[in-house]
N, C-alpha and C positions, 0 to 999 in steps of 0.2 A: 504494500500500500504506500502511495506517496500523497499524504495529506496536503490539502491546499495550503495550510498554514505554514508548511515547511517545518513544523515542530516534529523532528524525528531525531532521536539520539541513538547512537550505536548500542545495541543490546546483544550480548552473547547468548548462545544456546544454553549455556550453563546457567546464566542469570535467569532466563525464562523458566528453565526447569526448576530452579530453586524457588522462585516466587510462586510458581503454580503449586509446588509442594506445601509452601507456607499456607496458601489459600485453602488447600484441602484440610490442613490441620485446624485452621481457624473456623471452618464450617462446623467442626465438632464441638466448638467452645460455647460455654454459657453466654459469652458476649454476643456471638452471632445469633443465638437463639433469641436474645433480648432485642437485637437490632432489627430482626424481621417480624417481631411478635405483633406489630401493628397491622401487618398484612397489607400495607400501602406501598406502592411502587414509588421509588425515590424520584423517578423522572416524570411520569404521567399522572401520578397521584391515584391510580386506579386501586380499588380495594379488592384484591384477588385472593387474600387469605395467606397466612404465613407459609403454608405448604407449597404454594405456587410461586413463591419469590425465589429468585436466584441471586448469586453473588456477582456483583460487577465492580470492576476497577474503574474509577473515575478517569484516571490516567492509565490506559491499557498497559499491561506488562510488556507487550511487544513495542511500546513506545517509551519504555523506561520507568513505567509505574511500579510501585512496590505493593506487596501484600501487607499493608499496614492499615490499622483501623481508620485513619484519616483518609484513606484512599479507597475504602470499600463501602459500597452501598447495596441495599436490597432492591432489586429491579424485577419487574414482571418479565416473563419469558419473551413476549413480543418486543419490549423495549431493549432487552439485552441483545436480541437477534438483530434488530434494526441499527443499533448504535455501532455494532461491530468494533472497529478499532478507533472510533472517533472520539474527539474531545467534546465537551458540553457545547461550546460555542460553534462547533462544526456541524451540529446535528439538532434536529427538533423531533421530539417523540410524536408519532402519527396520532395517537389518542384513539379512543373507541370509535368515534364517528368515521374517520378516514379508514380505519381497518375494516369496519362494517361495510362501508361503501365498496372497497376493494373485493371483499368476499362476495357481496351480492352481484357485483358486475362480472366477476369471473364465472358466475353460474348462469348469466344471461347469455342467450344465443343471438349473435348479431344477425340481422337480416341483410343478406347480400343481394345486390341487383344482378339479374341475368341479362346483361347488355352485351350486344355484339360489337366488340372492338371500339368502345367509346373512348373519348379522351378521359384520362384518369388524373385525379388529384387526391391528396391526402392532407389531413390536418391533425394536430395534436391537441387534445383537451388535457391540460396539465394541471393536476392537483398537488397542493403542497401543504404540509402541516403548519399550523400557526397557533400561538396561545389563544387567540380569539376564535379559533375554528378554521377549518380548511379554507384555503384560497385557491382561486382558479385563474390561470394566466390567459389574458386576452390582449389583443392588439387592435389599434385603430389603423386601418390601412391608409397608406399615403394617397394623396389626391393625384390621380392620373386620368386624363381625358379618355384614354383607350381602355382603362380598367373598368369592367362592368360593375365591380364592387368597390369602386373608389370611395375612400373615406368611411367605409363600413366597419363596424366592430366585428371581430372575427377571432378564430383561433389561429395560431401560427400554422402555416402550411402553404402548399402550392402544387403546381402541376408536376406529375411524375416525369423524370428525365431518363433518357436511355441508360445512363450509368447506374440508376437505382436498381438494386437487386430485388426490391420489393417495395410495396406501398408503405410499410412500416419505415423502411429506410428513407422514403420520400419525406414522411412526416418528421423523422429525426433530423435529416439534413436541412429541411426548410426552417425548423425551429432554431437550429444553430445559426443559420445564415440570417434569419430575420431578427432574432432577439438575443443571440449569444448564449442561449441556455443549451448545455450539452446533456441531452437525455441519455446518451450512452454511458457517460461517466457518472452521472448523478441521479438518473431516473430509472424507473422500472415500468416496462410495459405491462399494463393490467389486462387489457382485452381490446379487440376491435369492437366498434359500435356499428349501428345501422348505417348502411350506405344510403346516400340520397342523391337524386338527380339535381343538378345545379340549374338554377333559373337566374335570369337577369331581367329586371323590369317586367316580371310576371311571365316571361317566355323562357322555355327550355333552351339551353345552350349546347346540348350534345356532350355533356361531361358528367361523369359520376364522381362524387366525392366520398372518400373513405375516412371516417374519423377513427382515431385511436385514443384510448384513454391511457394516460401515464400518470404515475405517482412520483414526485420529486422528493428528495430527502429533506429539503427545507425551501422556504421562499428565497430565491436567488436574485441577485442584482441582474438587470437586463442591459444589454447593449444593442440598441436597434440599428438596423440598416435603414437610414433615412430615405433611400430610394424606394423602399417597399413599405416602411412602417413609419406612421406619424407618432405613435405612442405605444408603449407596452404597460399594462396595468395588471396588478394582482388584486382581483375583486373577491369579496367575501362569497363563498358558495352559499351561505345562508340567505343572502339577499335574493338569490334566484328562486328560493323556496317561499319567500315572503309574498303573500297574495297581493299586497299593496303595490308591489313593484312590477306586476304583470297586468298590462292594460292595453286598450286601444290607443294607438298613438298615430299622429299624422306624420307621414314621411313625405317630404317635399323636396325633390331633387330636380335637376334639369331633365332627367329621363323618367322619373317616376313620381307620382303624386297620388297618395291613397292613405286611408286609415288602415293600419295593420295591427295585429297582435305583436306586442314587443315587451321585453324586459327593460325597465329603466333603473339602472343601478349606478349610484354615484354620478348622476347626470349623463350617463352613457346609455344610448339607445341600442339595444341588441334585437335585431329583427331578421326576417328572411331565413336564409339557410341555417345560420348559426343558432337562431331562435329555435328552429325545429330540432337541431342537434341537442340543444340543452333540454328541450321538452322530453325527447326520447331518453336522455340520460336520467332525468328526474323520475320518469316512469319505471326505469329499470333499477335504479339505485335505491329509491325510497317507495316504490310501489305507489307512486302518486304523480299527478300532474300538478303544476303550480297552483291551480284553483281547487284542488280536491280538499 
């Protein structure tokens, strides 16, 4: 592992063996039994019961941490697994909601469109843990007269290129190019979602869009490509479940004027194709639509 922080100290195999042996001995001690008696995870605060808590090194052994009382905490199994060899400031616990979303979405079966050689595109719906609840990464597309979705709120993504080995790779590549978020290094593919035909100004454009759900280790700083993206925003997922944020909204552009169903979140209007993707996601992840 090469942590972003660069905090990595030389650790010998002998030291790792020694510290792990100390940890095994400490697990048998009265101190450790008292330490985990509350049943609460040090990281996410979940009450899982003492029997389900595991020992975790705040500074991992592989990064120079010691098996000493000040460096040992009781963690639930999911947090211990997710944290791996990270330090606190490099990682955010997913929490119960995000884990539940991932579990439900993995069980959902994506509806794929049987189209004959259409143009293909892929987008990434990226969720990340946050102390206030999961966040979703969205972009506002740059203004271009030839772009049928100019200025729209959307997920990072774009057209499939010949060098892309798969549509998943298209979504990963486009996310890195558009907002500087590396899903290969810091994210996890959860599942494909329902494919949708693309429309512009109410008319089909002969393209199928494949959305993919990703989970990121934490909310990460974005670096936009101004040629393609005007802004990147981390929006609260809860806001898309809030009925008051889902309403009829007037869209008035040079090519399209009509009242449409839209999400209005932090003054951003999400409508059209991305609105349909989010509705499909809400139905699968929470067994609900925004107005249920």
